[in-house]
Each structure stands twice: as structure tokens, then as C-alpha cells.
C-alpha positions as a LaTeX table, in Angstrom:
\begin{tabular}{lrrr}
\hline
Residue & $x$ (\AA) & $y$ (\AA) & $z$ (\AA) \\
\hline
Met1 & 86.06 & 106.29 & 70.26 \\
Phe2 & 84.05 & 107.07 & 73.46 \\
Tyr3 & 80.83 & 106.53 & 71.31 \\
Leu4 & 81.97 & 103.19 & 69.97 \\
Leu5 & 82.78 & 102.25 & 73.65 \\
Gly6 & 79.17 & 103.61 & 74.72 \\
Asn7 & 77.75 & 101.41 & 72.14 \\
Leu8 & 79.68 & 98.20 & 73.21 \\
Thr9 & 78.47 & 98.81 & 76.79 \\
Leu10 & 74.73 & 99.32 & 75.50 \\
Ser11 & 75.00 & 95.99 & 73.60 \\
Asp12 & 76.65 & 94.29 & 76.55 \\
Leu13 & 74.13 & 95.58 & 78.94 \\
Leu14 & 71.13 & 94.34 & 76.56 \\
Ala15 & 72.87 & 90.95 & 76.20 \\
Gly16 & 72.86 & 90.43 & 80.04 \\
Ile17 & 69.06 & 91.64 & 80.01 \\
Ala18 & 68.20 & 89.21 & 77.09 \\
Tyr19 & 70.18 & 86.28 & 78.94 \\
Thr20 & 68.21 & 86.78 & 81.85 \\
Ala21 & 64.99 & 86.65 & 80.12 \\
Asn22 & 66.09 & 83.60 & 78.30 \\
Ile23 & 66.79 & 81.89 & 81.71 \\
Val24 & 63.50 & 82.99 & 83.14 \\
Leu25 & 61.80 & 81.59 & 80.05 \\
Ser26 & 63.72 & 78.36 & 79.70 \\
Gly27 & 62.74 & 75.14 & 81.62 \\
Ser28 & 59.03 & 74.14 & 82.07 \\
Thr29 & 58.13 & 77.34 & 80.36 \\
Thr30 & 59.69 & 76.54 & 77.07 \\
Leu31 & 56.98 & 73.76 & 76.35 \\
Arg32 & 54.48 & 76.71 & 76.63 \\
Leu33 & 56.22 & 78.75 & 74.03 \\
Thr34 & 55.08 & 79.06 & 70.58 \\
Pro35 & 57.70 & 78.74 & 67.66 \\
Ala36 & 57.12 & 82.70 & 67.30 \\
Leu37 & 58.09 & 83.37 & 71.10 \\
Trp38 & 60.84 & 80.73 & 71.09 \\
Phe39 & 62.47 & 82.45 & 67.98 \\
Leu40 & 62.05 & 85.60 & 69.92 \\
Arg41 & 63.72 & 84.52 & 73.08 \\
Glu42 & 66.75 & 83.00 & 71.44 \\
Gly43 & 66.85 & 85.74 & 68.62 \\
Gly44 & 67.19 & 88.54 & 71.40 \\
Val45 & 70.35 & 86.66 & 72.73 \\
Phe46 & 71.77 & 86.19 & 69.27 \\
Leu47 & 70.89 & 89.93 & 68.30 \\
Thr48 & 72.70 & 91.32 & 71.57 \\
Leu49 & 75.80 & 88.95 & 71.51 \\
Ser50 & 76.18 & 89.60 & 67.77 \\
Ala51 & 76.01 & 93.52 & 68.39 \\
Ser52 & 78.54 & 93.01 & 71.24 \\
Val53 & 80.95 & 91.09 & 68.92 \\
Leu54 & 80.41 & 93.47 & 65.90 \\
Ser55 & 81.03 & 96.57 & 68.20 \\
Leu56 & 84.50 & 94.89 & 69.18 \\
Leu57 & 85.04 & 94.93 & 65.09 \\
Ala58 & 83.90 & 98.45 & 64.82 \\
Ile59 & 86.35 & 99.67 & 67.45 \\
Ala60 & 89.17 & 97.86 & 65.89 \\
Val61 & 88.25 & 99.43 & 62.62 \\
Glu62 & 88.18 & 103.10 & 64.16 \\
Arg63 & 91.19 & 102.55 & 66.09 \\
His64 & 93.08 & 101.09 & 62.91 \\
Leu65 & 91.77 & 104.16 & 60.89 \\
Thr66 & 92.86 & 106.64 & 63.27 \\
Met67 & 95.81 & 105.59 & 65.41 \\
Ala68 & 97.70 & 103.80 & 62.41 \\
Arg69 & 97.96 & 107.18 & 60.77 \\
Leu70 & 98.64 & 108.70 & 63.90 \\
Arg71 & 96.04 & 111.43 & 63.65 \\
Val72 & 93.51 & 112.70 & 66.09 \\
Ala73 & 89.96 & 112.17 & 64.75 \\
Gln74 & 88.31 & 115.08 & 62.87 \\
Pro75 & 84.79 & 116.38 & 63.88 \\
Glu76 & 83.65 & 115.17 & 60.28 \\
Gln77 & 84.75 & 111.57 & 61.13 \\
Arg78 & 81.70 & 111.47 & 63.60 \\
Thr79 & 79.72 & 110.42 & 60.37 \\
Arg80 & 81.74 & 107.45 & 60.00 \\
Met81 & 81.44 & 106.61 & 63.74 \\
Trp82 & 77.73 & 106.58 & 63.40 \\
Ala83 & 77.90 & 104.52 & 60.05 \\
Leu84 & 79.96 & 101.86 & 62.18 \\
Val85 & 77.33 & 101.81 & 64.87 \\
Ala86 & 74.57 & 101.53 & 62.21 \\
Ala87 & 76.27 & 98.67 & 60.55 \\
Ser88 & 76.91 & 96.86 & 63.55 \\
Trp89 & 73.38 & 96.92 & 64.74 \\
Gly90 & 72.10 & 96.29 & 61.12 \\
Ala91 & 74.12 & 93.29 & 60.68 \\
Ala92 & 73.42 & 92.16 & 64.39 \\
Val93 & 69.45 & 92.23 & 63.57 \\
Ala94 & 69.92 & 90.71 & 59.86 \\
Leu95 & 71.73 & 87.72 & 61.26 \\
Ser96 & 69.51 & 87.00 & 64.34 \\
Ala97 & 66.21 & 87.58 & 62.26 \\
Leu98 & 67.16 & 84.74 & 59.86 \\
Pro99 & 65.69 & 81.79 & 61.67 \\
Ala100 & 62.39 & 83.75 & 61.95 \\
Leu101 & 62.28 & 84.59 & 58.38 \\
Gly102 & 62.46 & 80.92 & 57.39 \\
Trp103 & 65.98 & 79.50 & 57.86 \\
Asn104 & 65.05 & 77.03 & 60.46 \\
Cys105 & 64.19 & 73.16 & 60.91 \\
Leu106 & 60.49 & 73.28 & 61.33 \\
Gly107 & 59.92 & 71.33 & 58.07 \\
Asp108 & 62.99 & 69.01 & 58.43 \\
Leu109 & 63.31 & 68.03 & 62.03 \\
Pro110 & 66.57 & 65.56 & 61.68 \\
Ala111 & 68.30 & 68.87 & 60.42 \\
Cys112 & 67.65 & 70.52 & 63.82 \\
Ser113 & 70.43 & 71.52 & 66.16 \\
Thr114 & 70.48 & 69.99 & 69.67 \\
Val115 & 71.86 & 72.97 & 71.53 \\
Leu116 & 69.33 & 75.30 & 69.71 \\
Pro117 & 66.41 & 72.98 & 68.94 \\
Leu118 & 64.46 & 74.80 & 66.11 \\
Tyr119 & 67.66 & 76.25 & 64.46 \\
Ser120 & 69.00 & 74.82 & 61.47 \\
Lys121 & 72.47 & 73.16 & 61.89 \\
Arg122 & 73.50 & 74.79 & 58.79 \\
Tyr123 & 72.38 & 78.11 & 60.34 \\
Val124 & 74.44 & 77.28 & 63.33 \\
Ser125 & 77.48 & 76.50 & 61.29 \\
Phe126 & 76.95 & 79.75 & 59.34 \\
Cys127 & 76.70 & 81.76 & 62.29 \\
Val128 & 80.12 & 80.20 & 63.65 \\
Ala129 & 81.95 & 80.99 & 60.56 \\
Val130 & 80.77 & 84.48 & 60.58 \\
Phe131 & 81.88 & 84.91 & 64.21 \\
Leu132 & 85.55 & 83.17 & 63.30 \\
Gly133 & 85.74 & 85.67 & 60.37 \\
Ile134 & 85.14 & 88.74 & 62.96 \\
Leu135 & 87.64 & 87.14 & 65.02 \\
Leu136 & 90.21 & 87.12 & 62.36 \\
Ala137 & 89.33 & 90.72 & 61.20 \\
Ile138 & 90.15 & 91.87 & 64.59 \\
Val139 & 93.20 & 89.97 & 64.94 \\
Val140 & 94.46 & 91.26 & 61.62 \\
Leu141 & 93.44 & 95.05 & 62.39 \\
Tyr142 & 95.26 & 95.09 & 65.54 \\
Ala143 & 98.35 & 93.34 & 64.03 \\
Arg144 & 98.46 & 95.90 & 61.20 \\
Leu145 & 98.16 & 98.81 & 63.94 \\
Tyr146 & 100.70 & 97.16 & 66.11 \\
Arg147 & 103.07 & 97.05 & 63.33 \\
Ala148 & 102.34 & 100.82 & 62.16 \\
Val149 & 103.26 & 102.02 & 65.84 \\
Arg150 & 106.24 & 99.88 & 65.76 \\
Arg151 & 107.28 & 101.89 & 62.49 \\
Ala152 & 106.60 & 105.17 & 63.75 \\
Ala153 & 109.65 & 107.29 & 64.16 \\
Asn154 & 108.16 & 109.83 & 66.17 \\
Leu155 & 106.93 & 107.52 & 68.89 \\
Arg156 & 109.06 & 105.70 & 71.46 \\
Pro157 & 109.14 & 102.05 & 70.69 \\
Ala158 & 110.16 & 101.08 & 74.27 \\
His159 & 107.08 & 102.49 & 75.72 \\
Ala160 & 104.27 & 102.82 & 73.07 \\
Ala161 & 104.80 & 99.43 & 71.34 \\
Pro162 & 104.71 & 97.12 & 74.40 \\
Ala163 & 101.69 & 98.95 & 76.07 \\
Leu164 & 99.66 & 98.63 & 72.68 \\
Leu165 & 100.66 & 95.06 & 72.45 \\
Lys166 & 99.28 & 94.59 & 76.22 \\
Thr167 & 96.08 & 95.97 & 74.99 \\
Val168 & 95.74 & 93.97 & 72.26 \\
Ala169 & 96.46 & 90.73 & 73.98 \\
Val170 & 94.22 & 91.49 & 76.55 \\
Val171 & 91.16 & 92.42 & 74.14 \\
Val172 & 91.75 & 89.60 & 71.64 \\
Gly173 & 92.97 & 86.91 & 74.37 \\
Thr174 & 89.65 & 87.45 & 76.36 \\
Phe175 & 87.49 & 87.17 & 73.29 \\
Ile176 & 89.07 & 83.90 & 72.21 \\
Ala177 & 89.05 & 82.50 & 75.74 \\
Cys178 & 85.37 & 83.34 & 76.25 \\
Trp179 & 84.00 & 82.40 & 72.65 \\
Ser180 & 86.19 & 79.42 & 71.54 \\
Pro181 & 84.49 & 76.84 & 73.77 \\
Leu182 & 81.13 & 77.85 & 72.55 \\
Phe183 & 82.25 & 77.89 & 68.86 \\
Leu184 & 83.73 & 74.31 & 69.42 \\
Leu185 & 80.54 & 73.17 & 70.94 \\
Leu186 & 78.49 & 74.53 & 68.12 \\
Leu187 & 80.83 & 73.02 & 65.35 \\
Leu188 & 80.24 & 69.77 & 67.35 \\
Asp189 & 76.54 & 70.38 & 67.41 \\
Ala190 & 76.67 & 70.43 & 63.54 \\
Trp191 & 78.30 & 67.20 & 62.74 \\
Cys192 & 78.00 & 65.00 & 65.73 \\
Cys193 & 75.12 & 62.75 & 66.55 \\
Pro194 & 73.49 & 63.87 & 69.76 \\
Arg195 & 73.61 & 60.34 & 71.48 \\
Ala196 & 77.55 & 60.23 & 70.66 \\
Cys197 & 78.11 & 63.82 & 72.17 \\
Ala198 & 76.47 & 64.20 & 75.76 \\
Val199 & 78.19 & 67.53 & 76.09 \\
Leu200 & 75.64 & 69.09 & 73.74 \\
Tyr201 & 73.11 & 68.72 & 76.57 \\
His202 & 75.43 & 71.20 & 78.80 \\
Ala203 & 75.25 & 74.30 & 76.61 \\
Asp204 & 74.35 & 76.39 & 79.32 \\
Tyr205 & 77.87 & 76.46 & 80.70 \\
Phe206 & 79.34 & 77.34 & 77.11 \\
Leu207 & 76.79 & 80.19 & 76.81 \\
Gly208 & 77.46 & 81.35 & 80.12 \\
Leu209 & 81.25 & 81.81 & 79.30 \\
Ala210 & 80.30 & 83.62 & 76.28 \\
Met211 & 78.36 & 85.93 & 78.14 \\
Ala212 & 81.27 & 86.54 & 80.33 \\
Asn213 & 82.74 & 88.32 & 77.51 \\
Ser214 & 80.29 & 90.93 & 77.56 \\
Leu215 & 80.81 & 91.22 & 81.46 \\
Leu216 & 84.49 & 91.82 & 80.80 \\
Asn217 & 84.28 & 94.13 & 77.85 \\
Pro218 & 83.62 & 97.36 & 79.71 \\
Leu219 & 86.22 & 96.44 & 82.21 \\
Ile220 & 88.94 & 95.57 & 79.75 \\
Tyr221 & 88.18 & 99.11 & 77.53 \\
Thr222 & 87.96 & 101.22 & 80.74 \\
Gly223 & 91.06 & 99.73 & 82.35 \\
Thr224 & 93.14 & 100.27 & 79.17 \\
Ser225 & 92.22 & 103.98 & 78.62 \\
Arg226 & 93.74 & 106.47 & 80.98 \\
Glu227 & 90.96 & 108.98 & 80.14 \\
Leu228 & 88.14 & 106.55 & 80.91 \\
Cys229 & 90.18 & 105.60 & 84.29 \\
Arg230 & 90.40 & 109.12 & 85.30 \\
Ala231 & 86.67 & 109.77 & 84.46 \\
Val232 & 85.55 & 106.80 & 86.52 \\
Ala233 & 87.76 & 107.88 & 89.39 \\
Arg234 & 86.37 & 111.42 & 89.46 \\
Leu235 & 82.86 & 109.87 & 89.48 \\
Leu236 & 83.74 & 107.46 & 92.39 \\
Arg237 & 85.20 & 110.31 & 94.24 \\
Gly238 & 82.51 & 112.48 & 93.68 \\
Ala239 & 79.97 & 109.87 & 94.84 \\
Gly240 & 81.92 & 109.32 & 98.07 \\
Gly241 & 82.32 & 112.84 & 98.72 \\
Cys242 & 78.39 & 113.35 & 98.26 \\
Cys243 & 77.87 & 110.57 & 100.66 \\
Arg244 & 80.42 & 111.80 & 102.88 \\
Arg245 & 78.76 & 115.27 & 102.85 \\
Arg246 & 75.52 & 113.80 & 103.45 \\
Gly247 & 76.76 & 111.86 & 106.42 \\
Asp248 & 78.35 & 114.94 & 108.01 \\
Glu249 & 75.27 & 116.97 & 107.47 \\
Arg250 & 73.18 & 114.30 & 109.14 \\
Gly251 & 75.75 & 114.25 & 111.91 \\
Gln252 & 75.56 & 117.95 & 112.40 \\
Arg253 & 71.65 & 117.75 & 112.55 \\
Asp254 & 71.74 & 114.94 & 115.10 \\
Thr255 & 74.36 & 116.93 & 117.29 \\
Gln256 & 72.33 & 119.75 & 117.10 \\
Gly257 & 69.21 & 117.96 & 118.16 \\
Gln258 & 70.83 & 116.53 & 121.00 \\
Gly259 & 72.31 & 119.82 & 122.23 \\
Ala260 & 68.83 & 121.41 & 121.81 \\
Gly261 & 67.52 & 118.61 & 123.87 \\
Thr262 & 70.15 & 118.75 & 126.34 \\
Arg263 & 69.57 & 122.61 & 126.98 \\
Gly264 & 65.96 & 122.08 & 127.29 \\
Ser265 & 66.33 & 119.35 & 129.98 \\
Gly266 & 68.86 & 121.59 & 131.76 \\
Ser267 & 66.55 & 124.46 & 131.89 \\
Arg268 & 63.47 & 122.19 & 133.12 \\
Ser269 & 65.83 & 120.94 & 136.00 \\
Gly270 & 66.64 & 124.46 & 136.73 \\
Arg271 & 63.03 & 125.47 & 136.90 \\
Gly272 & 62.28 & 122.34 & 139.10 \\
Gly273 & 64.92 & 123.15 & 141.60 \\
Glu274 & 63.53 & 126.62 & 142.07 \\
Ala275 & 60.18 & 125.26 & 142.63 \\
Val276 & 61.44 & 123.13 & 145.29 \\
Gln277 & 63.50 & 125.77 & 146.87 \\
Gly278 & 60.43 & 128.08 & 146.82 \\
\hline
\end{tabular}
């Protein structure tokens, strides 16, 4: 599970980098980009966001396969973990590469998307359907997991089930809150005339909200894991203790330096007084 959480964090970090590059290369710079560079710019965002969403699905699958059976993951199951990681990135690469491989509107400009000008409206609708399918799969897996925990006779339902329900609600609720506006906008883009839907020209706000999910994912999964919370607390305490030790060492050096200077000036004053007396 920690490997999958690390994979999620990596994809979210790369999503932030790709989105920053997208902003830098937007505006007037867009007119100087070739179609290949434009597909690379947008494909980077699609790749990392897709990897992030698919990582959420991989975590749901792993939790369902281990927690629903109430068994600790065995060492040989690490192969399954690497398979989930490889599958999430492979599917993300395949999904983001489709426009550059030919599924675009370069030869049919009326079929172009308004939000993503060189992307075909059919491709945009396909991506929305894929992401909605992933969301449905995550909801189903966590619902089955919750039911399995409720039925378990060796757990205390008064504590375990509500805690799991809280985690599921936070994970799924955050995903829906961050992604639903962008999904609705892209569906509107596929079926609405641009002149009749002025909101299509303000897509940056909707994409920024979806990017916020990548910002919140590490916080959510860290906050809902006692092991990760303790590990982060130890890191912060260790960093704070290191800073305090360095500050104390600097303070001791400064105090020693001031003490040496005071002794030196006192000895010089004493020798000056003896000279005057002489």
C-alpha cells in the first residue's frame, strides 16, 4: 500500500509540474507552438492526471483485495502491486497519446473541441466516459469493502465500520467535488455550440479545480493512515530537533566567542593600567 501511495504522490507531483509548464507555454506562446508541441504540452497534463486517477483506482483495488479478506498482504503479493503500478501508467500513456497518434481534428476543424482546440470532441467525450467509469469502479470497490468490514465478526462494528466509512466518504467526495465540474464542462463542450456556451472560454478555473485533487490526495491518504501520520510526525520532530541543535551550537559558539573577546579586552585593560601606574 505504501508503494501505491508513493506512486500516487509521484503522479500528483508530476501533474503539478506539467500544469505549471502548461501555464508557462500558454497565452501568446501558444501561437508559436507546432501541433506536435501543442500535443506534447496538453498530453503531459492528460498523462499525469490520468495516472493520478488510475492510481486512486489501483489503491482501491489493492485495499479491496487485502482488507476485504481481512488478511495482511504477503511478500509475494508485491508482484501484484508492481502490476497495478505498471497498468496505471500504461493506461495513462495510451490514453494521453491517442490525439498525437491521429485521434484529433486537424483534418476536420468543425469537430474540434473549444476547450482543447486540436482535440476531437469524440476523444474528449471518450475521456470523460473513461474517467466516469473509473469513478464508478472506485465507488463500487469501496462499497464492497465497507460491506465486508461490516459483516466481519471479529471486528467491532462500532469503531471499524464508521472509521472506514469516513475514509471512503472523504476520498470519493473529494474526487467528485474536484472532477465533476470539469466533467460537466467537457460534456458541454462536446454537445454545445461555442457561441451559445460562453462558459467554455473559462475552462482554466475548472481545470484548476481538478488539479486541486492532486494537491489534496497526499493529504487525504496521509491523514487517514496512522502509520503515515506517525512517520510524518517523526520527520517533522527530527527536522525541528536538528534545527534546534544547530541553533544551540551556533549560540554556544557565539557565546564562547563573546567570552573570549571579553577576556581578551580585560587582559588588555589590565596591562594598560599597569603601564600607566609604571
